[in-house]
N, C-alpha and C positions, 0 to 999 in steps of 0.2 A: 334231636341234637340242636345246639345253638349254631346258627349259620348267618352269614351276612347276605341278605337278600335284596336284590334290585328288582322293583316291580314297575310295570308300565302303567302308572296311574296318572291320567291327564291332569286332575286337580293338583296332585303333588308336584308334578313336573312344572306346571305353570306357576304355582306359588313359590317353589324353590328358585326358579329362574328369576322371578321378581325380587325375592329377598336376597338372592345372591348378588344383586347390584349394590346392596348395603354391606354385606359381609360374606366372605367365603365360607364361614361356618354354617351358613344356611344349607349348603350342599350335604352336610353330614348331621344336620339337626334331626329331631324327631319327626318333623314334617317332610323330610326329604324322601325321594324314591328309594333310597337305600337305608336299611335298618337291620339291626341284629335281633333275630327272633328265633323262637323254637320252631323247627320244621320236622315233619315226619319223614323218616328215612325210607325212601322208596325201595321196592325190591330191585334186584339187579335186572337190567333190560334183557339179558339173555344168559344162557347157560355158559357161554364163553367169556363172561365178564367177571371181574374181580372187584373187591372193595379195598381201597388203600387208606390206611391211617396216616393222616397228614403230619409231617414233621416241620417242614418249612414251605412257605408259599410266597413267591415274589409278587410285588405289585407292578404289573406291566403298565406302560404308558397308556395302553388302550383301556385299562381298568379305570385309571383315575381321570382320563378324558371323559369316560362315560359318567362317572360319579359327578364331575363338575359340568356335565351337560354341554360338553364341547363338541358339537356336531350339528348336522342339518337334517331335517326330516325327509329331504329328497335324496338322501344318500342311498344308492341302490343296495347297500349291504343290509339295510333294514328288512329286506325281503328274505334273508337267510338266517334270521334269529327268531327266538321265541322267549316268552316270559311266563312266569317269573324266573329270574336267573340268580344262581349263586356263582358269582364271578371267581376268577382265580385259576390260571392255567399253567403257572410256573411252579409245579408241585414236586416236592421230594417227600417220599413216605415209605411205609412198610405195608406189604400186602397182608391184610387182616382176614380176608375171606375170599374163597375161590368158588366159582360156579362148577357144576358137575361136568361141563364140557371143556373146561380149561385144561390144556395139555402142556404148555410151556412154562408157566409161572407157578409159584408155590407160596404157601403161607409163610410169613417171616422174611420174605425176600425184600431187600431195600431197592426201590426203583425210583426213576424219574419219569414224569408223565410226558409222553408224546401226545399232545392234546387234540390232534386232528380227528374230527368225527367223519371220517371218510367211509368208503364202501364197507370195509370189513366190520367196523363197529356197528354199522347200520344193518348188517346182515344181508348186504347186497353183493352180487357178483362184481368183481373189480371192473371199474370203468377204464378207459384207455389211459387216463392219467395215473390212477392207482396202480395199474399194471407196471408202469415204469418208475414207481416210487415218488411221483409228484403229488403227494397227498393233499397239499394245499390247493390244488387245482381240481379236486374231485368234482364230478358232475352230479353227485348224489346228496348234497348237503340239505336238501329239503325232502328226501325220500327215506324209505326203509322204516325200521322200528323205532326211530327217534324223531322227536319234533325238530323243526328246523334249527340249525346251528352249525357253524363251521368248525368250532372247537369247543372243548370243555369250558363251561362257564357261560356260553351264550345260547345254549339249548336248555329248555326247562327240564329235559330228561337226563341231562349229563351235568350234574351239579359240580361246581369247581372247588378249588382249594381254600376259599374263604369259609371253610367249615372243617371240622375235625376228621371227616371221612369223605372219600371221593370215589365214585364208581368209575371203572375204566374197562374197556375191552382188553383182553390179554395182549393184543398186538400193540396197545398203547403204552405198555409198561416196559421201559428199558432198564435192565439191571445195572446197578451202580457197583463198580469194582470196590472191593473191601478197602483199598488204600486211597479211595477218593472220599473226602469229607462231605457232609451234608452241605456245607457252605460252598464248596466247589461245585457240587452237583446241581444246586439250585440255579446256577448260571447256564446250564445246558441249553435251555430254551432260547434265551436271547443270544447266546453265542451262536447257536445254529442259524438264527435269522441273519446275523452278520456274516457268517461263513458262506451261506447261500448267496448273499449279495456279491461277495468277492469272487467266488468260484464261477458265477454266471456272468460276471462283468470284470474280467481280469485286466489289470494294467499291462502295458507292454514292458518288455525287459528294459530295465534302466529308466523307467518312466517316473512320473510324478503324479501323485494323487492328492485330492483334497477330501478330508472327512469333515463334512459340514454338520456340526452339532456334536457335543461331547457329553451327552447323556449316556444311558446304558449301552445302546447299540453302537454309537460312535466310538466310545471308549473301548469296547470289546473288539471293534474292527482293527484298532491300531496294532495290537500284538498278533492278530491273524495275518495282517499284511507283512509284518516283520518276519514271521515264520515262513509263510508261503511264498512271499515275493521279497526276499531280503535285499535285493538290489534296487528297490523302488523307494523314492523319497516320499515320506508321509508328512503332509501339512494338515493341521487340524484347526478348526475354527470353534472356539468355545465362548459361551455366553458369560459364565461366572468364573471367578478366580479359582475356586476349588476344582472346577472342571479343567482349567488350564494346568493346574498342578498335577492332576491325575493323568492328563494326556501326556505330559512330559515324562512322568514316572513310567507310563506304559509304552513309551518308545517313540513318540512323535518327534520328528526332526525339527519341526517348526510349529509353534502354536500361536495363532492370531486371534485378537478380539473380534467379536462379530459386528461391532459397530465402532466408529462411524463406517457406514457401508462403502462410501467412496474410498476411504483410506484402506479398507479391506481389499477392494478391487485393485487399487494401485499397488499395494504390497504384493499381491499375487502376481501382478504384472512384473514387478521387480524380480521376484523369485524365479519366474519363468522366462525372464528377459524378453517380455512381450511388449509391443507397442500398444499404447492406448489410443483407441478411436473415440473421439468425443462427439456426442450428438449435439443438436442445437440446444437441447436442455436435458438435464437429468444425468444419469450415470453412464460412465464410459463402458466400452466393450474392448476386450483384449484381442489383438491380432496375434493369436497364439493362445497359450494358457496351459492348464493342467490336462492330463490325459483322461482321468476318470474323476468324477465327483461322486462320493457316497453320501447322499443327502439323508440323514437320519431324522430330519425335522419335518420337511414337507410343507413348509409355509410358502405362500406366494413370494415372500421376500427371498427365501433361500433358493427357490427355483429361478427367480429372476436373476439373482447374482450368479447362480450356477451356469445359466446359458451365456452370461457375459464373460465368465472366466474359463470356460471349457474350450479347448482348442478345436479347430475344424475336424469334424468326424471323430470327436471324442465321445465319451459316454457319461450320462448322469444316471445313476442308479438310486431310486427313491425308496427308502424303507420306512420313512416317517409319513404320518397321515395327519393332516390338519384340515380345517374347514376351508374350502376353496374360495378365492377371490381373484379379481383380475390381476395379471402381471404382464409386463412387457416381454414377450417371448419371441420377437422377431429373430434374434440371433439363432434360435433353434433351427429355423429353416435355412438361414443364410450360411451358417457354418456346418450344416448337415449333421447336427448333433443327434445322437441316439438317446432319447429320453425313455428310460425303462423302469417300470415298477418292479420291485423285488419283494415277493410275498412269502414270508415264512421259510420253510425248509422241508426236506424229505430225504430221499436217498441221494447222496452227493458223491461225485467222483473227484478224487485227489490222488496224485501220484500213480495214476493208472488203476486205481482200485475204487470200487463202489461200496459204500455202506451208509447206514443212516447217519445223518449229521450229528446226532447225539453220541453215537459211537465214535465218530471222528473227534468229538470234543474230549471224551474220556481218554482216547489214545494220545491226543496232543498234550493233555494234562499230565499223563503218566510218563510218556516217553520223550516229550520235547519241551517240558517245563512251562507250558502255557499256564498263566496264572492271572485271572481277572478279579480275584476276590477283594482287591483294594477298593472296588466300587461298592461293596456291601457296607453301607453307611449307617443304616438304622434298622432296629428290630423292635417289634411290638407284639404283645399278645392280641388276640382277635378282639377282646373287649375294648381295647384302646384304638379301635379302627378310625375314629374321628381324628385323633391326633396323627395317626399314620397318614391319612389322606391329606391333611393340612400340611404335613411335612413335605409331601410330594408337590403340593400346590405352590409353596414358596421356597423353592430350592436355593435361591440366593441367600435367604436368611438361614435356612436349616442346613445348608451345605449337603443336601441329600443327592444321591444318585440312585442306587438300588435299595429300596425299602422292603423289608420282609415281615410277614406274619410268622411268628415262632410258636409252634404248638408243643414244643418239647418241655418236659417238666424240669 
């Protein structure tokens, strides 16, 4: 089958990085680590696995950061991946084949992929994290019957949705209700990431939150907060005009531009009625501020602004990942701010009930009118992968948010 493959070739990586200084097209050129090629479809890893025929697959920020080589070699996450990779973990499809040990799923069933390659897919007894439904914290990502990889697309043995067919353990297949469209279903994964961040870092009643970044995760967080915490004021920070428009459409009370940075801090100070503390030089710190920052960017700049605008003993929840650099973080200690990473999703508790985050998504779509499909901005066939990634790369020009590969005829 034709698949989009990313290979760990040192010469290609080095040449692409060099040519990328001239043009971003170098990252999707013939000489790049990623290429569309014919691959042999491997047997299912176990009797309890299925094969899914892909209908839609979203391009996650982690996918295009990898394609554009936005990362560092000392990143510890390089220890839990393997190559070559067929990326793509935001998958909607139809089960085409089932192994003889499959008990819960059937051929012809439309499903969304829960991509975590935790204990069950690896044929391991559940670790302490998997037992409680925290699959993203699994202790077995380098063990069992699969090569290292935390989720579909970054293990060589669990190829992803940048291909017409995807292998998956039956526990990774979440049935899609008949009245939920493919376009709604393809947002189940990023919605679940945002839901996890809100549920594990809730704002106080009547509080004020800041959503830093209005890409996919930030924009999906806005209606989550409006549904789950309707008495909370939502302030969003957007980089581009089209993101500002979508943030307002999705329910943000106030949308602020991300720069100039001083003006941003001062405006948050006005909204929260907080005094500005001016240092000898540089940016001010608020005496007060917002209760929770949901940082979907994770740049040193956003973290530094975050610690300056979060109130004492407030929380910053970081869902975005960028290459680290120095930032002035003294307010973190001074104001006793909780800086928390928020990684993916699992079984989540809401309204006193526990179920998988993707099941919560379908319930909120069907029963409470949650709708994030306005962020679906572009669709491409797999053969046009270069344009798809370049669309993601220059979001200011393309007005892109969520870009999809569409395999439907």
